[in-house]
N, C-alpha and C positions, 0 to 999 in steps of 0.2 A: 622314316625318311620322308621328306617333303618333295613334291614335284615343283621345280622352278622352271618357268618358261625359258626357252632359249632366246638368244638375241633376235633371231629371225621372227619368232613369235611376238616379241615385244614391239618390233618395228613393222609388223604386218600391215597396219592401217596406212602407213606412209609409202609402201612400195609402189603402188600405182602412181602416186604423185611424183615419185622419183623417175619413173619411166617417162612421165609427161615432161619432167625437167630435161631429160636426155633428148626428147623429141624437140623441145624448144632450143636446146643447145645446137642440135644439128641444123635447125632452121637459121640460127644466128650465124652459122658458118656457111650458109647457102648450100647445104648438103641435103641429099635425099635420104640419107641414112647415117647412123652413128654405130660404130662397132666398138664394143668393150671387150678387152681381153685380159686385163690385169686383175688377178684374183681379189685383191682388196676392193676394187671398184665393182666387181661382180657381187661381192658380199654386200656392199653398200646398196647397189641397185636392186638386188633380188633376194638377199638373204642366203645366197648359195655359199656354202663353206668348203666346197671342194677346191681342187687346185688346177682344174683344166676345164675351160669353157669359153665360149664366145657368146656375147649378147648382141643381137642385131636389132636395132630400133629403127623402124621406118615411120613414115607419116601416119600409118594406120595400124601397123602390127609390131609385135615384139616376139622374137624367137631366141631361144637359148639352145645352144648346141654344145654337147659334151661327148665324152667317150663312154664306152660300155661300163667302165668301172663305177661311174657315177649315175647310172640309169635310175636306180631306186632312190638314191639320195636327192637327185635333182627333182624327181617327181614329188617327193615329200616336201622339199624346201621351197619350191618355186611355184607361185600361183599367178604371177603377173606377166608371164611369157609362156608361149608354147614350147614344150621341151622336145628336143630331137636328139637322137643318139647317132653320131657319125660313125660310119663303117670304115672310111678311108681318110680320115683326117678332118679337122674342124674347118680349115680354110677351104678345102676341096668341097666339103658339104655345103658351105655357104655359097660358094661359086656355082654349084649345080642346083641350088634350091629353087631358083626362080623368084626369090623375094626381091631381088634388085633388078630393075629394068635396065636394059642396055643403055649405057651412057650415064648411069647413076653416079653421083658424087657421094663418096663414103668417107667420113672423117674417122680417124683413129688416133689415139694418144701415142705419139711417136716415142716418148721417153720410157715406154713400157714394152717396147718391141726391139729385139735385136735387128740388125740389118738383114740377117738371113731370114728371120721370121717375117719381116716386112716384105721382102722379095717374094717369099712363098705366098703370102697373102695377096700381094699385087698380081702375081701370076695366076692364082686361083680365081681372082675376081677380074679376069681379063677384059670383060665387057664393061667394067666400071672404072671410074677414076678414084683410086684410093689416095686420100689426102692425109699425110701425117701432120698432126698438130701437137706441138709441145705443150705439156700441162693442160691438155684438153679438158679434163674433168676436175682439176685441182680446185678451182673456185666453187664449182657446183657442189662438190662433195663437202667442202668446208662449211658451207652455209647450212645452218640447222633451223628447221621450222619449230614452232612451239610443240608440236606432237613429237618430233624427234628429240627435242630437249627433254621432254617428259619420259620418253623411252630410255634415254641415257640415265636419267635419275632412277628409274625403276631398276635398270641393269646394275647400277652402282649400289642400290639398296640390297639387291640379291647378293652381290659380291661381298658387301659388308656383313650380311647375315652369315654367309658361308665362312668368312674369315673368323668371325666371333665364335662360330661353332667349332672350328678347327684349332684355335689357339690353345684350349685346354689340353689337347693331345700332344702339343709340342714340348718335349723335355729331353734331357740328355739320354741317349741310348735308343731313342725311337728313330726308326729309319724313315726316310722320305717316302718310301713305298708304303709303309704302314700308315703314314698320315694320309697319303693319297687314297688308300683303300678306305679309310674312315670317311 
């Protein structure tokens, strides 16, 4: 069996530039910080493959907050942000962290938060102005650099190699589980 790098490994060289792009996006919205909560956006920004986390990007720092289930995974997958494990909820952790100065303007993608989640976040960041922005990261995530395009090519090559290796095992009577095991 061969070791194939994961998507996060393939994209590792571009992660810090993605944090810089988020920082620029915050600046373009005249914000002091940008908060990412949507799991696909967290994967894009950091390579984190878990389902629960907040990324806070300020002018100088980047912090990733998750819960205890993802402590080890976040430590292994994330190199472009300081990893923190929240004991009493992600929003509460960010609110108590001291990363945001009083009166900070924080932008967040509104189309990936329920009203209840937004209210909880707004309450937790009581000293900050939380600004919901529709499709905040859509254009940023869509644009690919040359390095990202090369990463997509490499990932596709690995996918094709795996598919070619699996095809000979697909025949009548073989279960999906047996093919997955192979």
